[in-house]
PDB file of N, CA, C and O in Angstrom, chain B, residues numbered from 101:
ATOM      1  N   UNK B 101      -0.307  14.145  -5.374  1.00  0.00           N
ATOM      2  CA  UNK B 101      -1.509  13.600  -4.738  1.00  0.00           C
ATOM      3  C   UNK B 101      -1.115  12.426  -3.853  1.00  0.00           C
ATOM      4  O   UNK B 101      -0.145  11.721  -4.131  1.00  0.00           O
ATOM      5  N   UNK B 102      -1.858  12.232  -2.814  1.00  0.00           N
ATOM      6  CA  UNK B 102      -1.624  11.144  -1.864  1.00  0.00           C
ATOM      7  C   UNK B 102      -1.838   9.788  -2.562  1.00  0.00           C
ATOM      8  O   UNK B 102      -2.811   9.604  -3.294  1.00  0.00           O
ATOM      9  N   UNK B 103      -0.917   8.851  -2.324  1.00  0.00           N
ATOM     10  CA  UNK B 103      -1.006   7.541  -2.971  1.00  0.00           C
ATOM     11  C   UNK B 103      -2.300   6.810  -2.627  1.00  0.00           C
ATOM     12  O   UNK B 103      -2.902   6.161  -3.482  1.00  0.00           O
ATOM     13  N   UNK B 104      -2.720   6.919  -1.377  1.00  0.00           N
ATOM     14  CA  UNK B 104      -3.936   6.224  -0.964  1.00  0.00           C
ATOM     15  C   UNK B 104      -5.168   6.806  -1.650  1.00  0.00           C
ATOM     16  O   UNK B 104      -6.055   6.055  -2.053  1.00  0.00           O
ATOM     17  N   UNK B 105      -5.238   8.127  -1.789  1.00  0.00           N
ATOM     18  CA  UNK B 105      -6.387   8.758  -2.430  1.00  0.00           C
ATOM     19  C   UNK B 105      -6.397   8.539  -3.937  1.00  0.00           C
ATOM     20  O   UNK B 105      -7.448   8.631  -4.572  1.00  0.00           O
ATOM     21  N   UNK B 106      -5.227   8.249  -4.515  1.00  0.00           N
ATOM     22  CA  UNK B 106      -5.135   8.040  -5.956  1.00  0.00           C
ATOM     23  C   UNK B 106      -5.591   6.647  -6.385  1.00  0.00           C
ATOM     24  O   UNK B 106      -5.767   6.391  -7.577  1.00  0.00           O
ATOM     25  N   UNK B 107      -5.782   5.758  -5.431  1.00  0.00           N
ATOM     26  CA  UNK B 107      -6.209   4.393  -5.771  1.00  0.00           C
ATOM     27  C   UNK B 107      -7.643   4.379  -6.267  1.00  0.00           C
ATOM     28  O   UNK B 107      -8.484   5.165  -5.831  1.00  0.00           O
ATOM     29  N   UNK B 108      -7.896   3.473  -7.181  1.00  0.00           N
ATOM     30  CA  UNK B 108      -9.250   3.276  -7.713  1.00  0.00           C
ATOM     31  C   UNK B 108     -10.087   2.531  -6.664  1.00  0.00           C
ATOM     32  O   UNK B 108      -9.633   1.541  -6.091  1.00  0.00           O
ATOM     33  N   UNK B 109     -11.281   3.005  -6.423  1.00  0.00           N
ATOM     34  CA  UNK B 109     -12.159   2.368  -5.432  1.00  0.00           C
ATOM     35  C   UNK B 109     -12.571   0.981  -5.900  1.00  0.00           C
ATOM     36  O   UNK B 109     -12.786   0.750  -7.090  1.00  0.00           O
ATOM     37  N   UNK B 110     -12.676   0.068  -4.954  1.00  0.00           N
ATOM     38  CA  UNK B 110     -13.128  -1.296  -5.254  1.00  0.00           C
ATOM     39  C   UNK B 110     -14.523  -1.476  -4.669  1.00  0.00           C
ATOM     40  O   UNK B 110     -14.919  -0.718  -3.783  1.00  0.00           O
ATOM     41  N   UNK B 111     -15.271  -2.457  -5.146  1.00  0.00           N
ATOM     42  CA  UNK B 111     -16.621  -2.682  -4.600  1.00  0.00           C
ATOM     43  C   UNK B 111     -16.561  -3.034  -3.113  1.00  0.00           C
ATOM     44  O   UNK B 111     -15.611  -3.659  -2.643  1.00  0.00           O
ATOM     45  N   UNK B 112     -17.591  -2.618  -2.395  1.00  0.00           N
ATOM     46  CA  UNK B 112     -17.674  -2.929  -0.977  1.00  0.00           C
ATOM     47  C   UNK B 112     -17.913  -4.418  -0.770  1.00  0.00           C
ATOM     48  O   UNK B 112     -18.630  -5.040  -1.553  1.00  0.00           O
ATOM     49  N   UNK B 113     -17.320  -5.006   0.279  1.00  0.00           N
ATOM     50  CA  UNK B 113     -17.624  -6.403   0.598  1.00  0.00           C
ATOM     51  C   UNK B 113     -19.014  -6.502   1.225  1.00  0.00           C
ATOM     52  O   UNK B 113     -19.582  -5.504   1.668  1.00  0.00           O
ATOM     53  N   UNK B 114     -19.538  -7.696   1.254  1.00  0.00           N
ATOM     54  CA  UNK B 114     -20.857  -7.926   1.858  1.00  0.00           C
ATOM     55  C   UNK B 114     -20.654  -8.740   3.136  1.00  0.00           C
ATOM     56  O   UNK B 114     -19.895  -9.709   3.158  1.00  0.00           O
ATOM     57  N   UNK B 115     -21.344  -8.332   4.195  1.00  0.00           N
ATOM     58  CA  UNK B 115     -21.299  -9.041   5.466  1.00  0.00           C
ATOM     59  C   UNK B 115     -22.453 -10.030   5.501  1.00  0.00           C
ATOM     60  O   UNK B 115     -23.616  -9.644   5.387  1.00  0.00           O
ATOM     61  N   UNK B 116     -22.128 -11.302   5.659  1.00  0.00           N
ATOM     62  CA  UNK B 116     -23.141 -12.349   5.712  1.00  0.00           C
ATOM     63  C   UNK B 116     -23.256 -12.817   7.150  1.00  0.00           C
ATOM     64  O   UNK B 116     -22.251 -13.130   7.789  1.00  0.00           O
ATOM     65  N   UNK B 117     -24.489 -12.867   7.667  1.00  0.00           N
ATOM     66  CA  UNK B 117     -24.751 -13.283   9.042  1.00  0.00           C
ATOM     67  C   UNK B 117     -25.541 -14.587   9.053  1.00  0.00           C
ATOM     68  O   UNK B 117     -26.552 -14.724   8.365  1.00  0.00           O
ATOM     69  N   UNK B 118     -25.063 -15.533   9.840  1.00  0.00           N
ATOM     70  CA  UNK B 118     -25.801 -16.782  10.020  1.00  0.00           C
ATOM     71  C   UNK B 118     -26.709 -16.615  11.235  1.00  0.00           C
ATOM     72  O   UNK B 118     -26.366 -15.895  12.172  1.00  0.00           O
ATOM     73  N   UNK B 119     -27.837 -17.262  11.223  1.00  0.00           N
ATOM     74  CA  UNK B 119     -28.775 -17.111  12.338  1.00  0.00           C
ATOM     75  C   UNK B 119     -28.256 -17.842  13.575  1.00  0.00           C
ATOM     76  O   UNK B 119     -27.586 -18.870  13.475  1.00  0.00           O
ATOM     77  N   UNK B 120     -28.576 -17.295  14.724  1.00  0.00           N
ATOM     78  CA  UNK B 120     -28.227 -17.894  16.014  1.00  0.00           C
ATOM     79  C   UNK B 120     -29.478 -17.883  16.880  1.00  0.00           C
ATOM     80  O   UNK B 120     -30.378 -17.070  16.673  1.00  0.00           O
ATOM     81  N   UNK B 121     -29.529 -18.769  17.831  1.00  0.00           N
ATOM     82  CA  UNK B 121     -30.706 -18.865  18.704  1.00  0.00           C
ATOM     83  C   UNK B 121     -30.877 -17.601  19.539  1.00  0.00           C
ATOM     84  O   UNK B 121     -32.000 -17.199  19.843  1.00  0.00           O
ATOM     85  N   UNK B 122     -29.763 -16.977  19.907  1.00  0.00           N
ATOM     86  CA  UNK B 122     -29.806 -15.788  20.749  1.00  0.00           C
ATOM     87  C   UNK B 122     -28.627 -14.895  20.372  1.00  0.00           C
ATOM     88  O   UNK B 122     -27.634 -15.367  19.819  1.00  0.00           O
ATOM     89  N   UNK B 123     -28.743 -13.619  20.673  1.00  0.00           N
ATOM     90  CA  UNK B 123     -27.635 -12.698  20.432  1.00  0.00           C
ATOM     91  C   UNK B 123     -26.395 -13.143  21.191  1.00  0.00           C
ATOM     92  O   UNK B 123     -25.276 -12.960  20.712  1.00  0.00           O
ATOM     93  N   UNK B 124     -26.581 -13.720  22.363  1.00  0.00           N
ATOM     94  CA  UNK B 124     -25.466 -14.151  23.189  1.00  0.00           C
ATOM     95  C   UNK B 124     -24.844 -15.458  22.709  1.00  0.00           C
ATOM     96  O   UNK B 124     -23.788 -15.855  23.203  1.00  0.00           O
ATOM     97  N   UNK B 125     -25.486 -16.135  21.749  1.00  0.00           N
ATOM     98  CA  UNK B 125     -24.943 -17.364  21.186  1.00  0.00           C
ATOM     99  C   UNK B 125     -24.057 -17.097  19.973  1.00  0.00           C
ATOM    100  O   UNK B 125     -23.439 -18.029  19.459  1.00  0.00           O
ATOM    101  N   UNK B 126     -23.975 -15.858  19.503  1.00  0.00           N
ATOM    102  CA  UNK B 126     -23.182 -15.524  18.321  1.00  0.00           C
ATOM    103  C   UNK B 126     -21.696 -15.709  18.595  1.00  0.00           C
ATOM    104  O   UNK B 126     -21.193 -15.353  19.661  1.00  0.00           O
ATOM    105  N   UNK B 127     -21.005 -16.272  17.607  1.00  0.00           N
ATOM    106  CA  UNK B 127     -19.553 -16.420  17.648  1.00  0.00           C
ATOM    107  C   UNK B 127     -18.993 -15.891  16.337  1.00  0.00           C
ATOM    108  O   UNK B 127     -19.752 -15.490  15.455  1.00  0.00           O
ATOM    109  N   UNK B 128     -17.686 -15.888  16.204  1.00  0.00           N
ATOM    110  CA  UNK B 128     -17.058 -15.429  14.958  1.00  0.00           C
ATOM    111  C   UNK B 128     -17.503 -16.266  13.763  1.00  0.00           C
ATOM    112  O   UNK B 128     -17.504 -15.777  12.634  1.00  0.00           O
ATOM    113  N   UNK B 129     -17.877 -17.505  13.994  1.00  0.00           N
ATOM    114  CA  UNK B 129     -18.310 -18.384  12.902  1.00  0.00           C
ATOM    115  C   UNK B 129     -19.638 -17.946  12.285  1.00  0.00           C
ATOM    116  O   UNK B 129     -19.967 -18.376  11.180  1.00  0.00           O
ATOM    117  N   UNK B 130     -20.403 -17.104  12.972  1.00  0.00           N
ATOM    118  CA  UNK B 130     -21.691 -16.635  12.456  1.00  0.00           C
ATOM    119  C   UNK B 130     -21.546 -15.470  11.474  1.00  0.00           C
ATOM    120  O   UNK B 130     -22.534 -15.063  10.863  1.00  0.00           O
ATOM    121  N   UNK B 131     -20.336 -14.926  11.310  1.00  0.00           N
ATOM    122  CA  UNK B 131     -20.100 -13.775  10.450  1.00  0.00           C
ATOM    123  C   UNK B 131     -19.125 -14.141   9.343  1.00  0.00           C
ATOM    124  O   UNK B 131     -18.153 -14.858   9.580  1.00  0.00           O
ATOM    125  N   UNK B 132     -19.382 -13.650   8.134  1.00  0.00           N
ATOM    126  CA  UNK B 132     -18.477 -13.889   7.006  1.00  0.00           C
ATOM    127  C   UNK B 132     -18.477 -12.664   6.092  1.00  0.00           C
ATOM    128  O   UNK B 132     -19.519 -12.051   5.862  1.00  0.00           O
ATOM    129  N   UNK B 133     -17.302 -12.315   5.575  1.00  0.00           N
ATOM    130  CA  UNK B 133     -17.172 -11.226   4.604  1.00  0.00           C
ATOM    131  C   UNK B 133     -17.025 -11.844   3.227  1.00  0.00           C
ATOM    132  O   UNK B 133     -16.097 -12.618   2.992  1.00  0.00           O
ATOM    133  N   UNK B 134     -17.917 -11.518   2.325  1.00  0.00           N
ATOM    134  CA  UNK B 134     -17.860 -12.011   0.950  1.00  0.00           C
ATOM    135  C   UNK B 134     -17.380 -10.893   0.033  1.00  0.00           C
ATOM    136  O   UNK B 134     -17.869  -9.766   0.118  1.00  0.00           O
ATOM    137  N   UNK B 135     -16.438 -11.195  -0.830  1.00  0.00           N
ATOM    138  CA  UNK B 135     -15.982 -10.227  -1.820  1.00  0.00           C
ATOM    139  C   UNK B 135     -14.993  -9.212  -1.286  1.00  0.00           C
ATOM    140  O   UNK B 135     -14.859  -8.136  -1.870  1.00  0.00           O
ATOM    141  N   UNK B 136     -14.285  -9.511  -0.189  1.00  0.00           N
ATOM    142  CA  UNK B 136     -13.305  -8.582   0.371  1.00  0.00           C
ATOM    143  C   UNK B 136     -12.022  -8.674  -0.445  1.00  0.00           C
ATOM    144  O   UNK B 136     -11.394  -9.732  -0.498  1.00  0.00           O
ATOM    145  N   UNK B 137     -11.628  -7.572  -1.082  1.00  0.00           N
ATOM    146  CA  UNK B 137     -10.452  -7.533  -1.949  1.00  0.00           C
ATOM    147  C   UNK B 137      -9.643  -6.278  -1.608  1.00  0.00           C
ATOM    148  O   UNK B 137      -9.809  -5.249  -2.263  1.00  0.00           O
ATOM    149  N   UNK B 138      -8.766  -6.346  -0.589  1.00  0.00           N
ATOM    150  CA  UNK B 138      -8.044  -5.152  -0.166  1.00  0.00           C
ATOM    151  C   UNK B 138      -6.917  -4.776  -1.128  1.00  0.00           C
ATOM    152  O   UNK B 138      -6.411  -5.619  -1.869  1.00  0.00           O
ATOM    153  N   UNK B 139      -6.536  -3.509  -1.106  1.00  0.00           N
ATOM    154  CA  UNK B 139      -5.371  -3.042  -1.847  1.00  0.00           C
ATOM    155  C   UNK B 139      -4.116  -3.487  -1.096  1.00  0.00           C
ATOM    156  O   UNK B 139      -4.186  -3.772   0.100  1.00  0.00           O
ATOM    157  N   UNK B 140      -2.961  -3.552  -1.785  1.00  0.00           N
ATOM    158  CA  UNK B 140      -1.715  -3.859  -1.079  1.00  0.00           C
ATOM    159  C   UNK B 140      -1.383  -2.753  -0.075  1.00  0.00           C
ATOM    160  O   UNK B 140      -1.808  -1.608  -0.228  1.00  0.00           O
ATOM    161  N   UNK B 141      -0.622  -3.119   0.947  1.00  0.00           N
ATOM    162  CA  UNK B 141      -0.261  -2.151   1.989  1.00  0.00           C
ATOM    163  C   UNK B 141       0.670  -1.073   1.421  1.00  0.00           C
ATOM    164  O   UNK B 141       1.443  -1.321   0.495  1.00  0.00           O
ATOM    165  N   UNK B 142       0.575   0.125   2.000  1.00  0.00           N
ATOM    166  CA  UNK B 142       1.490   1.207   1.671  1.00  0.00           C
ATOM    167  C   UNK B 142       2.450   1.351   2.844  1.00  0.00           C
ATOM    168  O   UNK B 142       2.033   1.684   3.954  1.00  0.00           O
ATOM    169  N   UNK B 143       3.737   1.101   2.601  1.00  0.00           N
ATOM    170  CA  UNK B 143       4.729   1.182   3.675  1.00  0.00           C
ATOM    171  C   UNK B 143       4.984   2.641   4.022  1.00  0.00           C
ATOM    172  O   UNK B 143       4.999   3.510   3.151  1.00  0.00           O
ATOM    173  N   UNK B 144       5.184   2.892   5.312  1.00  0.00           N
ATOM    174  CA  UNK B 144       5.459   4.243   5.777  1.00  0.00           C
ATOM    175  C   UNK B 144       6.489   4.171   6.897  1.00  0.00           C
ATOM    176  O   UNK B 144       6.470   3.231   7.692  1.00  0.00           O
ATOM    177  N   UNK B 145       7.388   5.150   6.972  1.00  0.00           N
ATOM    178  CA  UNK B 145       8.363   5.138   8.056  1.00  0.00           C
ATOM    179  C   UNK B 145       7.691   5.391   9.400  1.00  0.00           C
ATOM    180  O   UNK B 145       6.746   6.174   9.497  1.00  0.00           O
ATOM    181  N   UNK B 146       8.191   4.717  10.437  1.00  0.00           N
ATOM    182  CA  UNK B 146       7.632   4.862  11.777  1.00  0.00           C
ATOM    183  C   UNK B 146       8.785   5.086  12.744  1.00  0.00           C
ATOM    184  O   UNK B 146       9.755   4.328  12.736  1.00  0.00           O
ATOM    185  N   UNK B 147       8.693   6.094  13.559  1.00  0.00           N
ATOM    186  CA  UNK B 147       9.711   6.362  14.580  1.00  0.00           C
ATOM    187  C   UNK B 147       9.408   5.511  15.808  1.00  0.00           C
ATOM    188  O   UNK B 147       8.268   5.433  16.265  1.00  0.00           O
ATOM    189  N   UNK B 148      10.437   4.886  16.321  1.00  0.00           N
ATOM    190  CA  UNK B 148      10.248   4.035  17.502  1.00  0.00           C
ATOM    191  C   UNK B 148      10.962   4.639  18.686  1.00  0.00           C
ATOM    192  O   UNK B 148      10.927   4.077  19.781  1.00  0.00           O
TER     193      UNK B 148
END
């Protein structure tokens, strides 16, 4: 079985949005991910 598919699923993170005066006033500071817990990377060979 594929190593990635064999991993146990983790809970989804939540996206938190801060209010802004306008859509065009939004910056990266207005967005936050709460509860993001990624799995370790799986190394794979890459041809260059």
